Backbone bond lengths (Angstrom), bond angles and torsions (degrees), N, CA, C in turn:
res aa  C-N    CA-C-N  psi(-1)  N-CA   C-N-CA  omega(-1)  CA-C   N-CA-C  phi
1 M - - - 1.445 - - 1.528 108.82 -
2 A 1.291 116.49 132.32 1.456 122.61 179.77 1.532 110.06 -76.29
3 T 1.325 114.70 155.38 1.466 120.13 178.62 1.524 109.09 -120.59
4 P 1.323 117.57 122.24 1.471 119.46 178.10 1.524 110.24 -67.87
5 E 1.327 116.74 148.44 1.458 120.23 -179.48 1.524 113.69 -107.14
6 L 1.327 117.94 -12.61 1.460 120.78 -176.63 1.526 113.66 -108.61
7 V 1.306 116.84 -38.37 1.462 121.96 178.54 1.522 108.42 -124.96
8 T 1.312 115.96 162.94 1.457 120.40 -179.00 1.526 110.43 -120.06
9 V 1.299 114.80 166.91 1.464 119.96 174.38 1.529 108.83 -59.62
10 R 1.320 116.55 -36.33 1.474 120.63 177.71 1.528 110.50 -62.28
11 D 1.330 117.63 -40.73 1.473 120.24 176.75 1.527 110.27 -56.55
12 F 1.327 115.92 -43.60 1.463 119.62 179.59 1.529 110.24 -68.67
13 S 1.325 116.29 -41.67 1.469 121.47 -176.51 1.521 112.78 -67.59
14 T 1.317 117.52 -20.97 1.470 120.48 178.01 1.529 111.69 -104.40
15 S 1.314 117.10 7.61 1.464 121.62 179.02 1.530 109.61 -89.75
16 P 1.311 117.64 172.16 1.464 120.43 176.48 1.536 113.07 -63.12
17 Y 1.333 116.92 -11.51 1.459 121.21 -177.08 1.526 112.16 -99.03
18 A 1.316 118.08 9.76 1.467 123.09 -172.78 1.522 112.83 -54.72
19 Q 1.323 117.51 -42.01 1.465 119.69 -176.85 1.527 112.28 -65.52
20 L 1.323 117.76 -19.64 1.453 120.85 179.71 1.531 111.75 -71.70
21 A 1.327 117.51 -23.63 1.464 121.56 -176.83 1.529 112.09 -66.32
22 D 1.315 117.59 -21.86 1.464 120.98 -177.51 1.524 113.28 -69.39
23 N 1.317 117.54 -22.97 1.462 121.23 -173.32 1.529 113.69 -108.83
24 L 1.319 117.81 17.23 1.458 120.48 -176.37 1.523 111.79 -79.32
25 D 1.324 115.22 140.22 1.466 121.14 172.99 1.525 110.73 -91.00
26 T 1.333 116.56 -26.34 1.462 123.40 -179.01 1.530 108.45 -100.47
27 P 1.338 118.61 142.65 1.466 119.57 177.08 1.530 111.26 -57.03
28 L 1.318 115.88 135.98 1.460 121.46 -177.16 1.530 111.56 -60.24
29 N 1.328 118.74 -36.65 1.466 121.18 176.72 1.516 111.22 -55.63
30 D 1.328 116.83 -44.65 1.469 120.85 -179.28 1.525 111.17 -63.53
31 I 1.306 116.64 -40.50 1.463 120.93 179.65 1.531 110.03 -66.25
32 L 1.332 117.11 -41.63 1.463 120.46 179.72 1.531 111.56 -65.33
33 V 1.333 117.45 -39.73 1.470 120.85 177.39 1.529 109.52 -62.47
34 R 1.299 116.20 -43.37 1.462 120.55 179.23 1.529 111.18 -63.88
35 A 1.334 116.78 -40.63 1.467 121.34 178.56 1.525 111.12 -65.29
36 E 1.340 117.15 -41.89 1.462 120.31 176.74 1.527 110.43 -59.84
37 G 1.308 116.37 -44.74 1.460 121.00 179.58 1.518 112.42 -61.42
38 A 1.329 116.32 -41.35 1.463 120.33 -179.28 1.524 111.42 -65.70
39 V 1.325 116.84 -42.79 1.466 120.05 179.89 1.527 110.01 -66.99
40 Q 1.324 117.60 -43.17 1.464 120.36 178.75 1.523 111.24 -63.84
41 K 1.311 116.97 -38.86 1.466 120.28 177.94 1.523 110.26 -63.91
42 S 1.315 116.32 -41.72 1.454 120.28 178.89 1.532 111.59 -64.21
43 L 1.340 115.86 -33.60 1.460 120.30 177.79 1.520 112.27 -77.82
44 G 1.317 117.17 -22.89 1.453 121.37 -178.48 1.513 113.69 83.40
45 Q 1.319 116.94 17.62 1.462 120.61 178.45 1.521 110.67 -168.42
46 R 1.340 114.01 167.25 1.462 120.61 173.85 1.526 108.84 -70.66
47 I 1.321 116.46 149.92 1.458 121.00 177.63 1.522 110.21 -91.82
48 K 1.323 116.81 -45.35 1.460 121.49 -178.02 1.519 109.58 -68.33
49 D 1.332 115.64 141.21 1.454 118.18 -178.14 1.524 111.41 -61.77
50 A 1.315 114.32 142.69 1.464 122.31 -177.93 1.520 108.23 -151.85
51 S 1.315 115.65 162.21 1.467 121.38 178.59 1.525 110.06 -91.04
52 Y 1.319 114.80 144.19 1.458 121.82 -179.73 1.521 109.37 -136.48
53 V 1.324 115.81 152.69 1.454 122.46 172.90 1.523 106.68 -129.70
54 E 1.322 115.94 126.06 1.460 120.85 177.27 1.528 108.40 -123.41
55 R 1.319 115.05 140.07 1.464 121.06 179.25 1.525 107.41 -128.84
56 F 1.337 116.32 133.06 1.458 120.71 -177.05 1.518 110.37 -166.68
57 K 1.326 116.47 171.15 1.468 122.94 176.95 1.523 108.06 -90.28
58 A 1.325 116.40 129.39 1.470 121.86 -178.31 1.522 110.88 -73.33
59 Q 1.323 115.36 143.91 1.460 121.79 178.26 1.520 112.05 -111.08
60 G 1.323 117.59 0.90 1.469 121.68 -177.98 1.516 109.09 168.35
61 S 1.316 116.40 -148.40 1.457 119.93 -177.26 1.528 113.25 -99.22
62 T 1.320 117.17 -1.84 1.463 120.87 178.11 1.524 109.15 -107.20
63 I 1.321 116.04 131.64 1.461 122.55 -179.82 1.527 107.84 -112.75
64 F 1.315 116.67 117.86 1.457 121.73 176.93 1.524 108.64 -96.84
65 L 1.323 116.27 122.21 1.462 121.11 -178.91 1.520 110.54 -99.16
66 R 1.319 115.90 156.55 1.456 121.42 -175.81 1.521 113.79 -77.79
67 K 1.315 118.08 -30.45 1.461 121.67 -174.11 1.520 110.30 -108.60
68 R 1.340 114.94 143.11 1.456 121.51 -179.44 1.513 109.40 -144.57
69 P 1.299 118.31 160.93 1.442 128.96 -11.35 1.522 110.69 -71.33
70 I 1.311 115.91 147.93 1.465 121.26 177.60 1.530 107.26 -76.64
71 T 1.318 116.89 128.02 1.463 119.30 176.90 1.516 111.88 -102.01
72 S 1.318 117.96 -27.39 1.462 120.67 175.81 1.524 109.55 -162.84
73 V 1.324 115.20 155.24 1.464 122.45 173.93 1.521 106.04 -115.09
74 T 1.321 115.74 116.61 1.463 121.04 -179.22 1.516 110.74 -78.18
75 S 1.324 116.04 -47.11 1.469 119.25 179.02 1.517 110.75 -161.91
76 I 1.322 113.97 153.37 1.465 122.14 169.98 1.519 105.52 -127.33
77 R 1.320 114.53 117.30 1.469 119.72 177.84 1.520 108.31 -109.91
78 R 1.317 115.77 145.89 1.466 119.98 178.05 1.511 109.24 -135.60
79 R 1.308 113.09 152.73 1.461 120.18 170.21 1.514 106.52 -150.20
80 Y 1.314 114.37 150.81 1.452 119.01 176.87 1.516 108.29 -78.11
81 L 1.290 116.50 146.94 1.457 120.49 -178.89 1.518 110.66 -54.41
82 R 1.296 115.52 140.32 1.460 125.52 -178.48 1.535 112.97 74.23
83 S 1.305 117.62 2.48 1.462 120.42 177.07 1.523 108.32 -96.81
84 M 1.292 116.69 150.36 1.462 121.51 178.52 1.534 110.90 -98.06
85 D 1.321 117.50 -11.63 1.458 121.89 -173.41 1.525 111.89 -94.18
86 W 1.321 115.44 124.20 1.467 122.15 176.35 1.525 108.84 -95.41
87 S 1.316 116.66 146.33 1.467 121.31 171.62 1.529 107.83 -131.28
88 N 1.317 115.39 147.05 1.469 120.87 -179.87 1.518 110.40 -89.54
89 L 1.335 116.35 137.96 1.452 120.01 170.35 1.517 107.33 -75.61
90 L 1.304 116.16 142.69 1.461 120.56 176.74 1.525 109.61 -75.33
91 V 1.304 116.41 152.00 1.466 121.12 179.56 1.525 110.63 -57.92
92 D 1.326 117.60 -31.99 1.465 121.26 179.13 1.519 112.96 -73.49
93 D 1.334 117.79 -7.99 1.461 121.86 -178.10 1.533 113.41 -86.45
94 Y 1.327 118.07 -3.97 1.464 119.89 -176.32 1.520 111.10 -157.65
95 Y 1.315 114.97 165.12 1.465 122.85 169.31 1.522 106.67 -142.41
96 F 1.326 117.32 159.64 1.464 118.79 179.68 1.517 110.89 -124.65
97 E 1.305 113.81 151.25 1.464 122.93 174.75 1.522 106.91 -105.93
98 A 1.316 117.10 112.75 1.461 122.93 -169.87 1.529 113.77 -61.96
99 E 1.314 117.45 -60.59 1.467 120.72 -172.83 1.530 113.13 -63.55
100 P 1.337 119.47 -50.26 1.466 117.85 179.62 1.525 113.36 -72.55
101 G 1.336 118.18 -16.86 1.459 121.16 172.84 1.514 115.71 78.57
102 Y 1.340 117.15 43.46 1.454 117.54 175.99 1.526 110.78 -134.69
103 I 1.324 114.34 159.64 1.458 122.77 177.31 1.519 107.19 -117.27
104 E 1.298 116.20 130.70 1.458 121.41 177.19 1.526 107.64 -106.86
105 C 1.340 116.44 123.89 1.459 121.59 -178.37 1.524 110.12 -103.66
106 Y 1.313 115.28 146.50 1.465 121.15 177.64 1.520 111.84 -85.27
107 V 1.320 116.16 -2.26 1.462 121.32 177.88 1.526 108.10 -119.07
108 D 1.322 116.45 149.43 1.459 120.22 177.93 1.524 109.03 -78.42
109 L 1.295 117.15 127.06 1.458 122.23 -177.01 1.524 112.66 -106.05
110 T 1.319 117.62 1.93 1.452 122.12 -175.87 1.526 110.92 -50.64
111 G 1.316 115.11 130.30 1.452 120.91 177.97 1.519 114.27 87.63
112 S 1.313 117.41 -5.08 1.468 120.83 179.59 1.519 110.15 -91.80
113 E 1.312 114.83 151.57 1.454 119.98 167.98 1.526 105.60 -91.35
114 L 1.316 116.15 133.09 1.463 121.13 -177.60 1.518 110.71 -116.61
115 E 1.318 114.43 149.70 1.457 121.83 170.42 1.524 106.21 -132.58
116 V 1.332 115.60 115.19 1.459 121.33 -177.64 1.524 108.26 -111.14
117 T 1.327 115.73 125.62 1.462 122.00 174.70 1.521 106.51 -110.20
118 Y 1.329 116.34 124.15 1.464 120.16 -174.70 1.523 110.99 -152.41
119 T 1.319 114.48 169.21 1.459 122.15 175.60 1.519 107.47 -116.96
120 A 1.328 115.47 137.40 1.459 120.58 178.59 1.519 109.40 -141.65
121 G 1.303 115.59 154.01 1.463 121.33 179.61 1.513 110.41 121.48
122 Y 1.324 115.44 -164.53 1.462 121.44 -176.83 1.517 110.22 -116.45
123 S 1.333 116.32 125.25 1.466 119.62 174.28 1.527 109.24 -79.80
124 T 1.323 116.94 -30.41 1.461 122.80 173.74 1.520 107.15 -117.05
125 L 1.305 116.15 122.42 1.461 121.62 -176.79 1.527 110.76 -66.86
126 P 1.342 118.01 123.34 1.467 120.16 175.05 1.531 110.33 -59.44
127 E 1.311 116.15 142.39 1.465 121.30 -173.86 1.528 112.40 -60.22
128 D 1.325 118.66 -37.22 1.461 118.97 -179.97 1.528 111.63 -68.38
129 L 1.333 118.23 -31.57 1.467 119.63 175.25 1.531 110.70 -71.62
130 R 1.321 117.13 -36.65 1.470 120.48 175.30 1.537 109.87 -59.86
131 Q 1.323 114.94 -46.52 1.472 119.76 179.28 1.526 110.83 -62.19
132 A 1.326 117.59 -40.52 1.462 120.90 179.50 1.529 110.88 -62.40
133 I 1.326 117.28 -41.54 1.467 120.49 179.39 1.526 110.51 -65.50
134 L 1.334 117.15 -42.64 1.462 119.98 178.71 1.526 110.94 -63.22
135 M 1.317 116.46 -41.26 1.466 119.68 179.09 1.524 111.01 -68.03
136 Q 1.334 116.92 -36.38 1.466 120.01 176.71 1.520 109.69 -64.83
137 A 1.323 117.80 -36.59 1.463 121.69 176.67 1.523 110.38 -62.43
138 V 1.319 116.94 -40.11 1.468 120.63 176.69 1.523 109.40 -61.86
139 M 1.329 116.56 -41.91 1.475 120.10 178.30 1.520 111.14 -58.66
140 F 1.329 116.83 -46.52 1.460 120.11 -178.36 1.521 112.06 -68.55
141 A 1.310 117.33 -35.16 1.462 120.94 -176.70 1.525 112.21 -77.09
142 Y 1.307 116.18 -31.64 1.465 119.14 -171.20 1.519 113.43 -130.98
143 Q 1.294 116.95 46.82 1.459 119.75 -178.21 1.521 113.09 -63.99
144 D 1.304 117.07 -23.79 1.458 119.49 -177.38 1.526 113.27 -97.02
145 L 1.313 117.63 -0.18 1.455 120.58 -176.86 1.517 111.54 -104.78
146 E 1.306 114.83 160.08 1.453 120.97 172.83 1.522 106.47 -96.47
147 V 1.318 117.38 102.44 1.456 121.11 -176.52 1.520 110.20 -78.59
148 Y 1.320 115.89 -45.51 1.457 119.20 177.05 1.519 108.51 -94.33
149 G 1.281 115.98 133.01 1.462 119.99 -178.96 1.504 110.70 -131.35
150 S 1.316 115.12 -148.88 1.453 119.55 -178.67 1.526 109.65 -69.77
151 G 1.299 116.40 155.45 1.447 120.95 177.14 1.514 113.99 103.70
152 D 1.314 117.75 -9.96 1.463 118.18 174.90 1.524 108.53 -125.89
153 S 1.289 115.73 173.88 1.469 119.20 -175.31 1.521 112.28 -90.18
154 N 1.316 117.37 4.50 1.457 121.04 -177.33 1.519 111.61 -89.26
155 A 1.295 114.85 152.57 1.462 119.09 175.54 1.525 108.67 -63.45
156 P 1.335 118.01 142.03 1.465 118.87 179.70 1.523 111.12 -68.03
157 G 1.296 115.24 158.54 1.456 120.37 177.67 1.508 111.84 103.66
158 I 1.293 114.57 160.79 1.453 121.05 -174.10 1.524 113.62 -78.94
159 G 1.320 117.71 -14.90 1.459 121.15 179.99 1.509 113.13 -58.47
160 Y 1.316 117.21 -27.83 1.456 121.43 179.04 1.529 110.85 -60.40
161 I 1.307 117.25 -35.14 1.462 121.14 -178.37 1.527 109.97 -64.05
162 Q 1.322 118.11 -42.24 1.465 120.44 179.91 1.519 111.03 -63.30
163 E 1.325 117.20 -36.97 1.465 119.86 176.22 1.523 110.62 -62.33
164 M 1.336 117.21 -40.73 1.460 121.35 178.78 1.534 111.16 -66.47
165 V 1.333 117.13 -41.07 1.465 120.67 177.17 1.523 109.07 -58.83
166 N 1.312 117.36 -46.79 1.469 121.30 -179.24 1.528 111.58 -61.48
167 K 1.326 117.69 -38.69 1.469 120.76 178.33 1.525 111.18 -67.88
168 L 1.325 116.95 -39.19 1.459 120.57 -179.13 1.532 112.63 -66.56
169 I 1.330 116.78 -37.10 1.464 118.85 -176.18 1.531 113.22 -91.38
170 A 1.319 117.92 -11.17 1.467 121.06 -176.78 1.530 113.92 -52.29
171 P 1.330 120.34 -43.50 1.475 118.83 -179.25 1.531 113.81 -66.69
172 Y 1.327 117.64 -15.48 1.462 121.36 -176.88 1.528 112.79 -99.35
173 R 1.316 117.05 -5.01 1.466 119.20 178.58 1.510 109.46 -67.89
174 Q 1.323 114.96 143.43 1.448 119.17 -177.20 1.515 110.68 -115.61
175 G 1.320 114.38 132.58 1.448 120.10 175.70 1.516 110.33 -81.33
176 A 1.299 115.42 168.17 1.471 120.59 -179.64 1.523 110.06 -124.46
177 T 1.298 116.65 42.78 1.454 118.80 -172.87 1.520 115.03 -87.86
178 V 1.339 119.19 -20.09 1.461 119.53 -176.01 1.525 113.55 -125.85
179 W 1.298 117.60 25.91 1.459 119.01 178.28 1.504 109.57 -71.67
180 H 1.297 114.66 149.97 1.467 121.78 -179.87 1.502 109.73 -79.77
């Protein structure tokens, strides 16, 4: 049985969808793992914070990283092309902007090969992402049922839930326009 890393069975059991868990044929843990995977795939990255190492040729003093938000920078190493010797940038040589995912250096790095070790993601899951994962779990568990019915202003059918999931995760989607 798989174990979800972002939400728990308790999160589902205390959500508005709790009564749906009683009629599942598939273990709820498996459904939650699948829902987490689907949301992360839609975002194009892991949600939970993790360590990453990126290596590339510098184009200037700004370093654009692939994963966001940046929670910490462990090290930035540089070497000149064709050199075997790496040197570490001092912490005072740079600062990072977490949400946009870039590091600004006070030294010009043009022509250097860089290796950046950093952590990115969320140590505490934002509530709207938690809700999106729970709603995605409902989608996977009840694709053949009409979850929303009469009495609300929403269109009937389960498709409405996917629209809500997409709206909840939209602010967290990351573009790939400035990668090195």
